C-alpha positions in Angstrom: -46.5 -51.0 -14.4 -45.5 -51.5 -18.0 -42.1 -50.5 -18.9 -41.4 -49.2 -22.5 -38.9 -51.7 -24.3 -35.8 -50.1 -25.6 -35.8 -51.9 -28.8 -38.2 -49.6 -30.5 -36.1 -49.4 -33.7 -35.9 -53.3 -34.1 -39.9 -53.3 -33.8 -40.4 -50.9 -36.4 -38.0 -53.0 -38.6 -40.4 -55.9 -37.8 -43.5 -54.0 -39.0 -41.6 -53.4 -42.2 -40.6 -57.1 -42.1 -44.4 -58.1 -41.8 -45.6 -55.8 -44.6 -42.9 -57.5 -46.9 -44.0 -61.1 -46.0 -47.8 -60.7 -47.0 -49.8 -61.1 -50.2 -53.0 -62.1 -51.5 -55.5 -60.7 -54.1 -58.2 -61.1 -51.7 -58.0 -58.2 -49.0 -59.4 -60.6 -46.2 -57.1 -63.4 -46.9 -54.1 -60.8 -47.2 -55.3 -59.4 -43.9 -55.3 -62.8 -42.3 -51.9 -63.2 -43.2 -50.6 -60.0 -42.0 -52.2 -60.4 -38.8 -50.9 -64.0 -38.5 -47.3 -62.4 -39.2 -47.5 -59.5 -36.6 -48.7 -62.1 -33.9 -45.5 -64.1 -34.6 -43.2 -61.4 -35.0 -44.6 -59.0 -32.3 -46.3 -61.0 -29.6 -46.5 -57.8 -27.3 -48.9 -55.9 -29.6 -52.8 -57.0 -29.2 -53.9 -57.8 -32.8 -56.5 -60.3 -34.1 -58.7 -60.9 -37.2 -61.6 -63.1 -36.4 -63.8 -64.3 -39.8 -66.8 -66.5 -39.9 -69.4 -67.2 -42.3 -71.1 -63.6 -42.0 -69.0 -61.9 -39.5 -65.5 -60.5 -39.1 -63.9 -58.3 -36.5 -60.4 -56.8 -36.5 -58.8 -55.1 -33.5 -55.2 -53.9 -32.9 -53.6 -52.3 -29.9 -49.9 -51.4 -29.9 -48.0 -52.2 -26.9 -46.4 -48.8 -26.9 -49.7 -47.2 -25.7 -50.2 -49.9 -22.8 -48.6 -48.1 -20.2 -50.0 -44.6 -21.2 -53.5 -45.9 -21.1 -53.5 -46.0 -17.3 -53.2 -42.2 -17.1 -56.4 -41.4 -19.2 -59.5 -40.1 -17.4 -61.5 -39.8 -20.5 -61.3 -42.4 -23.5 -63.0 -41.2 -26.8 -64.4 -43.4 -29.3 -65.6 -42.6 -32.7 -65.5 -44.1 -36.3 -65.2 -43.1 -40.1 -66.9 -44.6 -42.7 -64.9 -43.1 -45.7 -61.8 -45.1 -45.4 -62.6 -48.8 -45.8 -64.5 -50.6 -48.6 -68.1 -51.4 -48.5 -68.9 -48.6 -46.0 -67.3 -50.5 -43.4 -66.6 -48.2 -40.3 -63.0 -47.9 -38.8 -63.3 -47.3 -35.1 -60.5 -45.5 -33.0 -60.4 -45.8 -29.3 -58.2 -42.5 -28.5 -57.3 -40.4 -25.3 -54.9 -37.5 -24.7 -51.8 -38.0 -22.8 -51.1 -35.3 -20.5 -53.1 -32.5 -22.4 -50.9 -32.4 -25.1 -50.8 -35.5 -27.3 -53.5 -37.4 -28.8 -52.8 -41.0 -28.9 -54.7 -44.0 -30.8 -54.8 -46.7 -28.1 -57.2 -49.0 -30.3 -58.3 -49.5 -33.7 -60.9 -51.9 -34.8 -63.5 -52.7 -37.4 -66.3 -55.1 -37.7 -69.0 -56.3 -39.8 -71.8 -56.3 -39.1 -71.3 -53.1 -37.2 -73.3 -54.2 -34.1 -73.4 -53.4 -30.5 -72.4 -57.0 -29.9 -69.3 -56.8 -32.1 -68.3 -53.2 -30.7 -68.3 -54.8 -27.3 -66.0 -57.8 -28.1 -63.2 -55.3 -29.5 -63.5 -52.8 -26.7 -63.6 -55.3 -24.0 -61.0 -57.3 -25.3 -58.8 -54.2 -25.2 -59.8 -53.2 -21.7 -59.0 -56.8 -20.6 -55.5 -56.8 -22.1 -54.6 -53.2 -20.7 -56.4 -54.1 -17.3 -58.0 -50.7 -16.9 -61.6 -49.8 -16.1 -62.3 -46.4 -17.8 -64.1 -43.6 -15.7 -65.4 -41.9 -18.8 -65.9 -42.8 -22.5 -66.9 -40.0 -24.9 -68.9 -40.5 -28.3 -71.2 -39.3 -30.4 -74.8 -40.3 -30.2 -74.7 -43.6 -32.2 -77.0 -45.9 -30.4 -74.8 -49.1 -31.2 -71.7 -47.6 -29.4 -73.8 -46.6 -26.2 -75.3 -49.8 -26.1 -72.2 -51.7 -26.5 -70.2 -49.6 -23.4 -73.5 -49.3 -21.4 -74.0 -53.1 -21.2 -70.2 -54.4 -21.2 -68.6 -51.5 -19.4 -71.4 -50.2 -16.6 -69.0 -48.6 -14.2 -67.8 -46.2 -17.1 -70.0 -42.8 -17.4 -70.9 -42.5 -21.0 -70.5 -38.9 -22.2 -72.4 -37.8 -25.2 -70.2 -35.0 -27.3 -72.0 -31.7 -26.6 -71.5 -30.6 -30.1 -73.3 -33.5 -31.4 -76.2 -33.3 -28.9 -76.9 -29.6 -30.2 -76.7 -30.6 -33.8 -79.3 -33.4 -33.2 -81.5 -30.8 -31.6 -81.1 -28.7 -34.4 -82.4 -31.1 -37.1 -85.5 -31.5 -34.7 -87.2 -28.1 -35.0 -90.2 -29.4 -37.0 -91.0 -31.1 -33.6 -91.9 -27.7 -32.1 -95.3 -25.9 -32.4 -93.5 -22.8 -33.0 -90.0 -21.5 -34.2 -89.9 -19.5 -30.7 -90.5 -22.4 -28.6 -87.7 -24.1 -30.4 -85.2 -21.3 -30.0 -86.3 -21.1 -26.1 -85.5 -25.0 -26.1 -82.4 -24.7 -27.9 -80.8 -22.0 -25.6 -81.9 -23.7 -22.6 -80.4 -27.0 -23.9 -77.0 -25.3 -24.8 -76.6 -23.8 -21.5 -77.5 -27.3 -19.8 -75.0 -29.0 -22.1 -71.9 -26.7 -21.8 -72.2 -23.8 -19.4 -74.5 -24.8 -16.1 -71.8 -27.6 -14.8 -71.8 -29.1 -11.1 -70.4 -25.8 -9.6 -74.0 -24.2 -11.1 -76.1 -27.2 -9.6 -79.0 -24.7 -8.8 -79.1 -22.8 -12.0 -78.9 -26.2 -13.9 -82.0 -27.6 -11.7 -84.0 -24.3 -12.7 -83.0 -24.4 -16.3 -84.0 -28.0 -16.5 -87.5 -27.1 -14.9 -87.8 -24.4 -17.3 -87.2 -27.0 -20.1 -90.0 -29.3 -18.7 -92.4 -26.3 -18.4 -91.7 -25.2 -22.0 -92.5 -28.7 -23.3 -95.6 -29.2 -21.1 -97.8 -27.2 -23.5 -96.2 -29.0 -26.6 -96.8 -32.5 -26.7 -95.1 -33.2 -29.8 -91.9 -31.7 -28.6 -92.3 -33.4 -25.1 -92.6 -36.6 -26.6 -89.4 -36.1 -28.8 -87.7 -34.9 -25.6 -88.5 -37.8 -23.4 -87.5 -40.4 -26.0 -84.2 -38.9 -27.0 -82.9 -36.6 -24.1 -84.8 -37.1 -20.9 -84.0 -40.7 -20.1 -80.5 -40.1 -21.2 -79.8 -36.9 -19.2 -76.8 -38.0 -17.4 -75.1 -38.3 -20.8 -75.3 -35.0 -22.1 -76.1 -32.8 -19.0 -72.8 -30.6 -17.7 -74.2 -30.8 -14.2 -73.2 -34.6 -14.2 -70.2 -34.6 -16.3 -67.9 -34.0 -13.5 -64.2 -34.3 -14.6 -65.3 -36.1 -18.1 -64.8 -34.1 -21.4 -67.5 -32.2 -22.8 -67.1 -33.0 -26.5 -65.8 -35.8 -28.6 -63.0 -33.5 -30.3 -60.3 -35.7 -29.5 -61.2 -38.7 -31.4 -62.6 -36.3 -34.5 -59.1 -34.6 -34.4 -57.6 -38.0 -34.5 -59.5 -38.9 -37.8 -58.8 -35.7 -39.3 -55.0 -36.2 -38.9 -55.5 -39.8 -40.1 -57.2 -39.1 -43.2 -55.4 -35.7 -44.1 -51.9 -36.8 -43.5 -51.9 -40.7 -44.0 -54.7 -41.2 -46.4 -55.4 -37.9 -48.3 -58.0 -38.0 -51.1 -58.0 -41.8 -50.5 -61.4 -43.7 -50.0 -63.2 -47.0 -50.1 -59.5 -48.7 -49.5 -59.1 -52.5 -49.1 -59.2 -53.5 -45.5 -55.7 -55.0 -45.5 -54.2 -51.6 -47.2 -55.4 -49.3 -44.6 -54.4 -51.8 -41.6 -50.9 -52.5 -42.8 -50.2 -48.8 -43.5 -51.8 -48.0 -39.7 -49.4 -50.7 -38.4 -46.2 -49.7 -40.6 -46.5 -45.9 -40.5 -49.2 -44.5 -38.6 -48.5 -46.0 -35.1 -44.7 -45.7 -35.4 -45.3 -42.0 -36.0 -47.2 -41.3 -33.2 -45.0 -43.2 -31.1 -42.0 -41.3 -32.1 -43.8 -37.9 -31.7 -44.7 -38.8 -28.2 -41.3 -39.6 -27.5 -40.1 -36.4 -28.8 -42.7 -34.4 -26.8 -41.9 -36.1 -23.6 -38.1 -36.1 -23.9 -37.4 -32.9 -25.6 -33.7 -32.7 -23.7 -32.9 -36.1 -25.1 -29.8 -35.8 -27.2 -31.2 -38.5 -29.8 -34.5 -36.7 -29.8 -32.8 -33.2 -30.7 -30.8 -35.3 -33.5 -33.8 -36.7 -34.8 -35.7 -32.9 -34.9 -32.8 -31.4 -36.5 -32.9 -34.0 -39.0 -36.6 -33.7 -39.7 -36.1 -29.8 -40.0 -33.0 -29.8 -42.2 -34.0 -28.8 -45.8 -30.6 -30.0 -47.1 -31.9 -33.5 -46.9 -32.1 -35.2 -50.1 -35.4 -37.4 -49.6 -35.2 -38.7 -53.4 -31.7 -39.8 -53.1 -32.1 -41.6 -49.8 -35.0 -43.6 -51.3 -32.9 -44.5 -54.4 -30.3 -46.0 -52.0 -32.9 -47.9 -49.9 -34.6 -49.1 -53.0 -31.4 -50.5 -54.6 -30.6 -52.3 -51.5 -34.1 -53.8 -51.0 -34.0 -55.0 -54.8 -30.5 -56.6 -54.2 -31.9 -58.2 -51.1 -35.0 -59.4 -53.0 -32.8 -60.8 -55.9 -30.4 -62.7 -53.6 -33.5 -64.2 -52.0 -35.0 -65.4 -54.9 -31.6 -66.7 -56.5 -30.7 -68.6 -53.4 -34.5 -70.2 -53.2 -35.0 -68.6 -49.7 -38.3 -66.9 -50.9 -41.1 -68.5 -52.8 -41.3 -66.7 -56.3 -44.8 -67.4 -56.6 -45.7 -64.8 -53.7 -43.9 -62.1 -55.1 -44.4 -62.5 -58.9 -47.8 -61.0 -59.1 -46.6 -57.9 -57.3 -43.6 -57.4 -59.3 -45.6 -57.8 -62.5 -48.2 -55.3 -61.6 -45.4 -52.9 -60.7 -43.5 -53.3 -64.0 -46.8 -52.8 -65.8 -47.4 -49.6 -64.0 -44.1 -48.2 -64.5 -44.5 -49.3 -68.2 -41.4 -51.5 -68.1 -43.2 -54.4 -69.4 
């Protein structure tokens, strides 16, 4: 339905151009400038940054993932509080393409982190890509579940089985004895992972055992009813059908994001993170996807050979590129095609850090 455009290299160049034309010491203003630039330079992408008095929402979905989204059966949503400043959660809406490649279809953040703001971001993306997800996997965060339940009622919410069992382990004090808790935990583990639709009778019997066990333990029964009984379709394997049992896909993506692109970096400016996602993370994922799907393509083979060639002098190449960029910048300032006040603060900071001034 959506053909991938052949001008991929040009689009990557447009991303770099967008990076070079933004600047503001205020990260909100800076991100607004950047988003406006991307909207002008790359209108095929879905990107917006909406700011009001006490509210802000950002979302970005690359056009390159639009066609692939229609092949995803289970989407995964997760967040991290470690990258953005002020504990603003960064969300990713991910999926696995043909069982081998995890792709970030949507990034977004919102402040405050309410289910209404999450709805705005996710629903805008789904309308743009024109799909109705079958399954959406997540942890047990209530604001995410409420956002999906109210705005996408046709999608089945799947709570990550690992998160379910972790949550249960933290509530052993609700049970009158350790023995009862261990019986409950083992039954729940079977219901979450083992007893799927093909073992429906065994699943029903195990669930009846849970209810019988809780019948003589009112505090534990109250906890189970509140947390698990009325959300049974979200965690029990019997009702999961073809959906994923865990949220490992989204969590694996965030591990890659933090370890490969933001190692040992936390509490960052919102514009720094988003610009790096746009200029480095997404192009990298797109190239990996193309390589994985077209291993016989001559261009792909050349890229792979180049990437694995130990003789490449990265430092020398960066030197050539840096000289070229500095010359272009010098010419732009000399012929008044760029406002020097926009680049002066950046140049001054750079020279100060390198001890040239």
